[in-house]
C-alpha positions as CSV (number, residue, x, y, z in Angstrom):
1,M,-22.1,-84.1,-3.2
2,K,-24.3,-84.7,-0.2
3,T,-24.0,-87.1,2.6
4,D,-27.0,-89.1,4.0
5,N,-28.2,-86.3,6.2
6,K,-28.1,-83.7,3.4
7,K,-24.8,-82.1,4.6
8,S,-22.2,-81.4,2.0
9,E,-18.8,-83.2,2.1
10,A,-17.1,-79.8,2.6
11,A,-19.2,-79.1,5.7
12,A,-18.5,-82.6,7.1
13,L,-14.8,-82.2,6.5
14,A,-14.8,-78.7,8.2
15,E,-16.6,-80.2,11.2
16,A,-14.1,-83.1,11.4
17,A,-11.2,-80.6,11.2
18,F,-12.7,-78.4,13.9
19,I,-13.1,-81.5,16.2
20,A,-9.5,-82.5,15.5
21,A,-8.3,-79.0,16.3
22,Q,-10.1,-79.2,19.6
23,L,-8.4,-82.4,20.5
24,V,-5.0,-81.1,19.6
25,W,-5.6,-78.0,21.7
26,L,-7.0,-79.8,24.7
27,I,-4.5,-82.7,24.8
28,G,-1.4,-81.2,23.2
29,A,-1.5,-77.6,24.5
30,G,-3.1,-78.8,27.8
31,G,-0.2,-81.2,28.6
32,F,2.4,-78.6,27.7
33,V,0.6,-75.9,29.9
34,W,0.4,-78.4,32.8
35,V,4.1,-79.0,32.7
36,L,5.0,-75.3,32.4
37,R,2.4,-73.9,34.9
38,D,4.9,-73.8,37.8
39,G,7.9,-72.6,35.8
40,L,11.2,-74.3,35.0
41,G,14.6,-74.0,36.5
42,P,15.8,-73.2,40.0
43,D,13.0,-70.6,40.7
44,A,10.2,-73.0,39.9
45,T,7.4,-73.2,42.5
46,R,5.1,-76.2,43.3
47,T,1.3,-75.8,43.2
48,T,-1.4,-78.2,43.9
49,G,-5.2,-78.3,44.0
50,V,-7.2,-75.3,43.0
51,E,-4.2,-73.0,42.6
52,A,-2.7,-75.4,40.1
53,L,-5.9,-75.4,38.1
54,E,-6.1,-71.6,38.2
55,R,-2.6,-71.3,36.9
56,M,-3.2,-73.8,34.1
57,F,-6.5,-72.1,33.2
58,G,-4.8,-68.7,32.6
59,M,-1.5,-69.8,31.0
60,F,-1.3,-69.4,27.2
61,Y,-5.1,-68.6,27.2
62,W,-5.7,-72.3,27.5
63,G,-8.8,-71.9,29.7
64,P,-10.5,-69.2,27.7
65,V,-9.9,-71.1,24.4
66,C,-11.4,-74.3,26.0
67,L,-14.5,-72.3,27.1
68,A,-14.8,-70.9,23.6
69,F,-14.7,-74.4,22.2
70,L,-17.3,-75.5,24.7
71,I,-19.6,-72.7,23.7
72,V,-19.2,-73.4,20.0
73,D,-19.9,-77.1,20.7
74,V,-23.0,-76.4,22.6
75,I,-24.3,-74.1,19.9
76,W,-23.5,-76.7,17.2
77,L,-25.2,-79.5,19.2
78,W,-28.3,-77.3,19.8
79,R,-28.6,-76.4,16.1
80,R,-28.1,-80.0,15.1
81,L,-30.7,-81.3,17.5
82,R,-33.1,-78.6,16.2
83,G,-32.5,-79.8,12.7
84,D,-31.2,-76.4,11.6
85,T,-28.2,-77.6,9.5
86,E,-28.9,-75.5,6.4
87,R,-28.9,-71.7,6.4
């Protein structure tokens, strides 16, 4: 079956699943990383500003995965705007 813009239902479902995975990663893992970035327990440190963002970016590879998602999204959007949906 095809949708209105000639995309198969499987492709539309895969696209929706990828977007959902991005949201789970950004919100779910992002919140968890934000809490854990300074450590837990008596030896925990307190960071603010740029240092806090740097620690969050590197913890659990949260930042690199977000950059990879961004690159994939830009490529997907570029191909979609070009009209190159079928290969």
